[in-house]
N, C-alpha and C positions, 0 to 999 in steps of 0.2 A: 658642547661647552659654549655658553653665551659670553661673548666678549663686549665690553663697553670701554669707552675712552673718555678721559677728562684731563683738564689742565688747570692748575691753580690749587686752591685750598682743599686739602683732603681731610681736615680735622672733623668736618661735620658729616662725613659719609657714614651712614648706619650699616656697617658691614661687620662680619664676624672677625676679620683680621686684616691688618695692613702689613704687607710684607715689604720691609726695607732691604734693598740690595746694598751691601756694605763691603767695601774692599778692605784688605788686611790693614790693621792699624796697631800702633804701639802706644798711642796717646789720644785723648779726646780732642779732636780738632774742632774748628768752627762749624763744620758740617754736621757733626754729631752732637754738639753742645746743646742745642735747643731740645732734642729728644732726650738727652741725658737729664737735663734739668726737670722736664715735665714728667720723667719717670722716677724722680727721687734719686737720681745718680745711679740708676740701675746698671747703666752701661759701664760706668767707672768701676763699679763693684765686680762686674763680670770680667773686666780687663784685669783687675787686681788678682782674681782667682784663676785667670787664664781659661775661664769657661767659654769665653767668646772673644776671639781676636780678628774675626773676619776671614779666616782660612776658608778655602773653597769647601762648601758643603756643611760648614758649621751652622748650627741653628740654636737660637735662644728665644724664649718666649717671654714677653713682658705683658703682664695683665693689669687691667684697670689703670691705664695711663691717662692721667687727668686731662690732657689737652685733646684727646680723641673721643669720638663717639663709638669707635670700634671697640669690640670686646677685648681685643688683645693686639699687640704689635709683635710681629715675628721678625727677628733679625736673621738675615740669610747672608752668609759670607760667600763672596765670589772670588776671593783670592787676592794675591799681590797685584798692585796697580801696574807695575812694570811688565808683567806677563799676562795681563788681562786680554782676553779675546772672546769671540762669540761662544766658543765651547765652554768657557768658564761659566757663563750664564746657563748654558744647556745642562751642564753637569749639576750646577747648584739647584736649579728648579727640578731636575730629575730626582735628586735626593729628597727635596722638600715635598714632592708629589705624593710620597708615601708616609709623610709625617702626620700624625694624628692632629697636631695643632692646626693643620690646614684641612685635612680630609674630613674632620668632624663638623665643619661649618658649611653653610650654603653659599655665602658670598665673601669675596676677598678682593683686596686691592693690591696690585703689584706697583710699587712706587719707585720710580727711577730717578731718584734725587741725584743730580750731578752726572747722569749718564745720558749721552746723546747719540751714540752710534746705533744706526738702524739695525745692524746685525745683532746687537745685544737684545733689542726688543723681540726680534724674530726668534732668536735662540731661546729666549725665556719661555715662550709658549710652546715651542717645539719640545724643550726638555720636560716641561710639565706633562704634556700629553703623552709623550713617549715613555716617560718614567712611570706614569700611573697606569699603563696598559695592563689589563688582566684578561685572559681568555677564559670566559665563563660559560661559553655556549653549551657545553655538555655537563655542566654542574646541575644539581637539582636542589630543591628546597631553599633554605636560607643561604646556602653556599652560592646559589646562582645570583643572589642580589649583591650588587656592588656595595662595598663598605665606604666608598668615597662619596660624600654628600655634597661636595663642592660643584655648583652648577653655573656659577657666574664669577667672572674675573674682570675687574675694572683696571685697565692700564692707565696709570696716572703719571703726569710729569708736570713740573713747575712752569716751564717755558711754553706758552701757548703757540709760539711759532713752530714748535716741534710736534704739535698735535697730529698734523696730517702725516708726518713721517712715522710717528708712533703707530697710528691706525693702519697705515699701509703695510708696515713691516709685520706687525702682529697678526693681521688678517692673513697675509701670505704665509706666515709661519704655521698658522692653524691649518690651512689647506694642505701644506706640505706634510705636516705631522700626520694628518688624517690619511694621506696617501701612504705613508710608511706603516701606519697601523692596518691599512687594508692589506698591504703586502704581508705583514705578520699574521693577520687572521687567515688569509688564504693558505699560508704555509703551515699553520697549526691545525687546520681542519683535517681530520683523519680521512684517509683515502676512500673509505667506504661511503663517505659523504661528499667526496670531491674527486670524482672520476673525470676522465677527459670530456665527457658530455657535460658534467657539472661545471667544468672550467669554461667551456664554450657558452653555456647558459649564463654564467656569471658575467662574461664579457658582454653579452647581449643585454643583460639587465643594466649594466653600467652605461652602455651605449644609449639605452632608452632614457635613462635618468639625465645624462649629461649631453645628450644630443650630438653623438658622433656616429659615423658609419661603421658598421660591423657586420661582416659576413663570415660564415663558417663553411669550410669544406668538410663534408662527411667522408666516410671511407671510400665510396665509389668515386667521388670527386678527387680524392687524394690519389687513387690509383690512376685516374684519367690524367692527372698531372705527372704520372710516371715517377712518383716519389718512392722508389723502391727501397731506399735506406730507411725511411720512416716506417713504411709498411713492414719491413723486416723486423724492426723492434717490436712493433705492436702485435704481431701475429700470434704470440703466445698467450694473449689475454682475451678473456670473453668481453672485455670492455673495448669498443671500437675506438680508433684514433679520431682526433679532430685537428683541424688546422685553422687557427683563429687569425682573422685579418681585420685590423682596425685602421681607419683612416681619419685624419683631422687636417683640415686646411685652414691654418691660421695665418698663412703668409700669402704672397701673391700667387695667383693661379698658375703662372708659368714657372714658378720656382720648384726645382727638384726636391723631393722630400728627404728627410733624415729617416732612415729605417732602423727601428729597434727590434731585435730578435731575442726571444727568451725561451730557454729550455723548459718544457712543460711535462716532465715525467712525474705523473701524479703518485706513482709508487714504483720503486725500483728494487726488485729482489736480486738483481744481477742476472736474471734469466737463468739459462742453463749453467752459466758460470756463477753459481749461487753464492751470495754473500754470507758471512757468518751470521747466525741468528742473534747474537748479542748486539743490542742497539739497532737492529734492523728497522724497528718502528720509526726511527728518525728519518727513514727514506720516504715518508710521506712528504717531506720537505724537499724532495728532489725536483720539484716544480718551482722552486723559489726564484729562479731566473725568469721564468714566465710570469710569476706573481709580481716581481719587481717591475718588469716591463709593462704589464697591464696597469699597475698602480701608477707608474711614472707617466704613462700615456694619459691616463685619466686625469692626473694632477695637472699635466700640461694643458689639457682641455679646460679644466676649471680655472687655471690661471690666465687663460687666453694668451698663451705664449705665441708670438707672431712667427711661427714656423709651420711648414707643412710636415706632418709626421705620420709615419706608418708603423704599426706594431704587428709583428708576425710571431705567432706562438704555436709551434707544433706540440701537440700534447698526446701522450700515450701512457699506458702501463707497460712495464717491462717484467713479464712473468714467465716462469717455467711451466711448460705443459707439452703435450704430444704435438702441438702445433708450433711450438716455439722455435725460433731460429737457433741453430746449433753452432758451436765453435767449428770453424772451417768452412761455413757456408759463405757464399759470395752473393752480394747484393749489387744491383745496378742502380746507381743514384740518378736523380733527375737530370743531372748534368751529363750523364752517360758514362762517367767514370765507374769502374768496378771496384768493389771494396771487399776484401777478405775479412770476415768477421771472426777474428781469432779469440776475442774475448767478449762475450755477450754482455758483460758489465761495463763495457766501454760504449754504451748505447747513446749517450747524450750527443756525442759528436756526429753520430749517424743521422739523428733527426735534425740537428742544426745544419748538416751538410745540404740537405734538400731545401731547408728554409733559406739558407744563404743563396742558393741558386735561384730560388723563387723571387728573391728580392730584386733580381734583374728586371722583373716585369715593371717595376716602378721607376726605372732609370734613376736610382738614388744619387744624391750628392755625397752621402756617406752612410755607412752601416755600423751599428754597434750591436754586438751579441753579448748576452749576459747568461751565465750558466753556472750551476753547481757541477763543475765538470770533472775535476780531478782531486782525488784524496791527497795527491802529492803536494798540493798547496800548503798543507799543514807543516811540511818540512822546509818550506821556503820562507813564509812570513808568519806562520802560526796562526793565531786568532786575531792578529793585530792589523792586518791589511790585505789588500786585494792585488794579486798579480794581474797585470794587463799586458797585452801584446798587440801589435798592429803594423800597418805598412805606411803610416803617415805620422811624421814627428809632430806636426802642428796639431793634429788631433790628440795625440798623447799629451802634449803640453796643455791643451784645453781641459782635458780630463784631470790632469794633475792640479790645475788651478781650481777646478771644481772640488777636488779632494781637500784642498786647503780651506775652501769656503764652507765645507760641510763637515769637516773632521772625519770623513770616511777615507782612510788612507789608501793609496794605491802605489804600486812600484812596477815600472816597465821592465819586462824581460825581453831578451833578443830571440829571434828565430834564425838559426844559422843553417847552412847547407847540411851539416852533420845531422841536425834534427830532422830535416826533410828526408834524408836518406833512411833514417829509422822507420819512416812511415811507408816505405815501398814494400810491395809484396812480390814474392817470386812467381805467383800464379795469377795475380790480379794487378790492377793499377796501383792500388793502395791497400794497406792493412789498417784496421781500426785501432791497433795498439802496438806501440813500439817497445813495450816492456817498461820496466821501472826507471831506467836512467832518463832524467830530465822529463818525467812524465807529464808535467804541466805544460812544458814548452812543446813537446811533441804533439800534444793534443791540439795546440794552436797551429803547429805545422800542418797537421791533417786538415784543419778547417780552411787553411789558406788556399787549398786546392779548389775551393768552391766559391771563392769570392769573384766578383766581376771586376771591371776596370773602374774601381772606385775606392776611396779611403775606407779603411776598415779597422775596427778596434774590437778585440776580444777581451772580455772581462770575466775572470773565473772567481766566483764567490763561494766556492766550496770551503767548508769549515767556518768562514766568517758569517755564513748564513745562520749559524746557530751560536748563541752565547751560552757557554757551559755553566757559568756560576751566577752571573748577574752583575751589572755595572750601574753607574749613576742613572742613566736614562735608557739603559738596555736591560730589561729584566731577563731572567733565564729563559731560553727558548729561541724561537725564530726571531731574527733581528730586523729583517726588511732592509738590510744594508744594500746599498746601490741605488735605492729609490731616490734619495736626495741628490746623490751624485749625478744621476741622469737628468733630473729636473734642472739642477744648477747648470749643467752643460748645455741644455736646451735654451735656458734663459739667456745665457751669455754666448751663444753660438756665433762663431765667426767662420765664414766659408773657408774650407780647406781645399 
């Protein structure tokens, strides 16, 4: 998408449409009067029939408006002024992004008459790009061609003093949205086209494009690191595991890095503890934690965030075979702790355990892991938000602030001694499953055993990684949730 920026008169712009962002109204005020007059009182008539009152996501199209060169004017409701926030704009443009009045033209103007908040400008382009996303990679013929013809958006504002703010915010929003679209694309790619090796190759491709350091540990190197938990998960598959290590130095050389860790199970059958066949195809998305981490890391590089950041992604397939780990097997983790594998479908925490211990190599100032870890999240927050756990309140507070700034909701859960007791084994140091009670929390209690002496946050995106029906700027399918959360956290990072 090509973005342009202008301040002042928009009447002479030769574009297909000018989009007016309009808050909810019950009478024609001075801000709408000029447009109403030059459209032959079209807005007055729409208000009388209640066809358009500025409610969020409402759309009305005015054609052949005399005072504009544009073919049409699109009225886009953003909702009531008293409750207006960044997500109001994200939702509105998300809905508009699939409306033929916009997608049938090549050029449009987004006109922010009366709006000055930078977060509104950023959210507008995020909503448009996120809402218009379609995964067409495996379509053929005409179905492979996008039906969206919009290639250029000019962001326009009256006050020239705000032009720099407008450009900076919208450009940032475009980069962030592209990061989330990358996370969606990785998660939607079928596992026969996205093996652990493909995941590693993608990371190296991004490293070459955006000039960051990336190295890959192959299976012999993983074994040399004594990552017995990771190897235990991968041994049932013909696809060898990979361990992705990305490094970016945007801060002072002597500053300890923030380490991001993402679960990268490119397909999860459950192993010998086989999942039901219904909807098992969704398990190509069990690498979404890793996809979100790689996308957030890449976005941080593109935005030149002034932090030192490391991304670690253990990536495997979890398959049943004659070589697969069996319920009751014991694995020796990189840390040396022994783990009784009572449920081979609790595999994500095993590969994360070795990654968390590996993070000690970087002497991190903090570590955040992201994973589609437990189905139990569905019964805690449903599809509405993300459970988080950790050992540092300031870190949780920063993440909660990022949630407010991105509309990606989170809620902190405790880890109590009772949960830790559930994860003890009678024949090993730990068990990888404590059963159904408090399943999301006990998974966090398990991971807690592998952290070093640093602040840690665990982010469980299971279920919210997929949207079952479709929302304003989140089409049905992989959501990429957590990407904007991580980026905002890194942008506003305060040492904990």
